[in-house]
N, C-alpha and C positions, 0 to 999 in steps of 0.2 A: 504493500500500500504506500501511498504518498501521505506522510504525516506532517501536518502543520504544527509548529512549536513556537508559542508566543510567551516570552519571558525567560531570559537567559542569565539569571542572577546566580548566586552561590549554589542554589539547588537546580535551577532549570538548565544551566549549561551542561553539567555532567549527565543529567537525565536525557537531554537531547542527544548527547554523544552516545549514550547506550542504545537509544532507538536507532541511530545510524549503524552502530555495531551489529544490531539485530537484522540488518539487511534491508531496512526500509529507506526509501527516499524521504528526505526531510526538507521542508521549506520553513525557514526560521525568520523570526522578527523580534527585535527588541528596540526600545527607544534609545538605548545606550549603544552607540556605534561600535565601541571596542568589543563589547560582548558579542554583538552580531558578527563582527569580523572574525572573532575567534572560532565560532561555530561554523561559519562559512569556510574557514581555513581547514576545518575537519571534514568537509565534504558536503555540507548542507547548501541548498540553494538559498539565495538572498530574497526574502520577502520585502516588499515595499511598504506594506501596511498590514493591519489585521485583516482587512477585507481581501487584499491580494493573497495573503496566505490561505484564507478560507477558500477562495475561488480555485486554488491550485491543489487542494488537498481533499482527501476522503474523510480524514479524521483530523480535528484540530485540538491540540492540547494547550491549555493556558496554565502558567505557573507564575503567579503575580503576588504582590505583597499583601493586598487586602481587598475587601469588597468593592470599594469605589473604582479601583483599577480594573477589576474583573468586569464590572458593569460597563466601564468605558470601552474596554477592549471588545466586549461581546456585543453591546447594544448601542454604543456611541457612533458618531460619524466615522466612516471608514472602518467600522467594526466588523467582527466576524460574521454577524448575521446579514450584513450588506453583501458579502461575497459568497456565503455558504449556499450550497444547493440542497434541495429537498433530498432526504435520505442520508445526508452527512451525519457524523457524530461529533459532538463537542464534549471534551473531557476537561473539566476544570480541576486541576490538582493543587490549587491554592488553598490556604487555610483561611476560610472566611465565615461569616455568619450563615447559618443554615437558611435564614430568611432570604438572604441575597441569592443563595443557590436556587431556592424555589422560584424566585422572581425571574432569574435568568432561564431556568428550565421552562417556565411558562412561555417566555418570549421565543425560545427555540421551538417549542411544540407548535406555536402558531405558524412557523415557517417550515414545519416538517423536518426539523433537525432534532435528532435524539440527543439527550444530555445525561451525563454522569457527573456527580461531584465525587472527587477521589483524592482527598488530601492525604499527605504522606507524613511519616515520622521516621527519624533516623539521622537527620542532619546531613551535612556535606559528606562525611566519610561513607555513609551508606548510599548516598546518591551516587558517589563515584563508583562504588563496587556493586551497584545494582541490587542491594539487599534492603531497600526501603520496605517499611510496612505501609501498605496502601489500603485505606478504608473507603469503601465505595458506597454511594447511594444512587439508586436508579432502578430501571426495569431489569428483571433477571435476565431476559433474553439479550438485552444490550450488553449487560455485564459479561455474559458468557462469550459473546462475540469479540469483546475487547480484552478479555483476560490474557490471551497470548501477548498482546501488545504491552499490557501493564506488567506482565512478568519479565519483560526486558528491563524494567526499572526497579522491580521489587521482588523480594523473596516471599513475602506474605501479601496476598491479595484477597480481601474479604468483602463480600457484599453484606452490608450491615442493615439495609432496609431501603425505603423509598428515597427519592431525591431529598437531600438535606441530612439524611442519616449519616452519611460519610463525615460531614462536618460536625455533627453532634458527637460522633465517636472521637474525632480529632480533638475537640474541645475537652472531652474527658481525658484523653491522653495528655494534653498540655497541662491540665490541672495536676495530674499525677507527677509529671516530670518537674514542674516548677516547685511543687511542695517537696519533692524528693531532693532537689538541688538545695533548697533552703535548709532542710533538715541536715543534709550532709555538711553544709557550710557551718551551721551551728555546732555540730559535733566536732569538726576539725578545728574550729576556733577554740572551743573548750579544751580539746586535747593539747593544743599548742600552748594555751595560757597556763595549763597545768604542768608544762615542761616536757611533754611527750613529743616524740618525733611523729608528725602526722603520717609519714609514709609507713611507719611501723604499725600505727593504728589502722590505716587503710588495709594493709596486708592481713592484719589480725581479724578484721571483721568481714572482709569481702566474701569469705567462704561460708559465713553463717547466714542467719535470717535477714540481716541488714544488707546482705549483698544484693546488687541489682545491676542492670545494664547501665543505668544512670551513674551509679557509683563508680563502676569500672571505667566509664568514659570520661567523667568529669573530675573525679578526685585527682588523677595525675595532672590534669590541666591546672587545677588550683594549686597543688603542691609545687608544680613547675613554673607557676606564675605565667602561664600561657593562656591568654584570653583572646587569641585570634578567633574571629567569629566563624563558627560552624552554624550557629543559629543565634541571631542578634537579640540582645535584650529588648530592643524596641519592638521587634516582631513578636516576642513572647508576651510582652505587655499587651499588644494588640489582641493576641489570642485569649488572654485572661479577661480582657475587657469584653470580648465577644461572648465568652463563657458566662460572665456575670450578667450581661444583657439577656442571654438566652435563659439563664436561671431566673431572672426577675420576671420574665414573661410567663413562666410556669410556677412562680412563687416557691422557688427552692432557695434556701439559704446556703451560701458558700463562704463561710467565715475564713477558712484558711486561704482560699483562693484570693479573697479580697485583701488579706494581709500581705501576701506575696506580691500582688499587683501594686500595692503601695510602695513596696521596696523597689520594684522595677521603675515606677514613676520617679522616685527619688534619684535613682541611678541615672535615668535619662536626663533629669534636671541638672545633674552634676557633670554631664558630658560623657557618660559611659554608655549611651544607648546603642552604640555600634560594636560594643564588646560582646564576646560570647556570653550566653546566659549563665555559664558557670561563674561569671563575675558577680552574681548575686552574693557570693561570699564576701565581696569587698564592702557591701553595706553592713554586714554583720561584723566584719573586722573593724569598721569604723566605730561601731557601737561599743566594741570591747577594747579598742585601743591595742589590738594585737593582730599581726599579720601571720597567716598560716605559712610556716616555712620550716625547713629542716634545721636542726641544730648545726652550728658551725663545727667543723672538724676539731676534735680535741675537747669538745664540751660534753 
């Protein structure tokens, strides 16, 4: 198939590359010229706009920062629905509000375009090695037809319900990840303040009940003071905001989510919004006056 790919950021670029490696032709587009040039250099055709990508593709994938960008790319001037033909499939892999997914799906249906919301989890490393967890909402028959394509980008591909269910599942995922990182940060700050080597503490607990994929991925980043973004703080704050809005609409209280979101807002206001979300620990370090670090040699 010819696959359109719109959005070539930290996640979208390696995902598009994996679709190319899977043997599909790719027509790519991004508002950032350097990102588009990089994927074109890997063998993708250059799209001139979202509408142009859709006109040249059987399936269009979008991987964008938030709901407004998805709405603009899909429904706006020169958007996907201006170029898409009836019978095409649109797959939005962005992490957005379920309500926006449903709005876009309705507009697609009016033009005879099928739609799946299929947000992902795993960050840049899993996007690169095609082992993302992909959570999908939409019609079962459309999901089944698109599963081989999605498996080029993810090792876990799950239909979670109707349109919007993918993003509800992703919001649940983001709550668990954010609270896990915050709890890990508190634990490592406490251990360091008590004079322990945080690396030793990490090694001691990772094989027990406290062990997790989050711990294994993020503790070494914190201990190594490596906050290069795999998933940015500002994007995680957006996800928690969407989770809180969804929760309010169904009258569910999310006290821990709200607290971690406030930490993320504080970090954004202090200029840390583009750091990796493991930098949540820096908020906790500031409160404790202690940086998570290994003891100096000889101590």
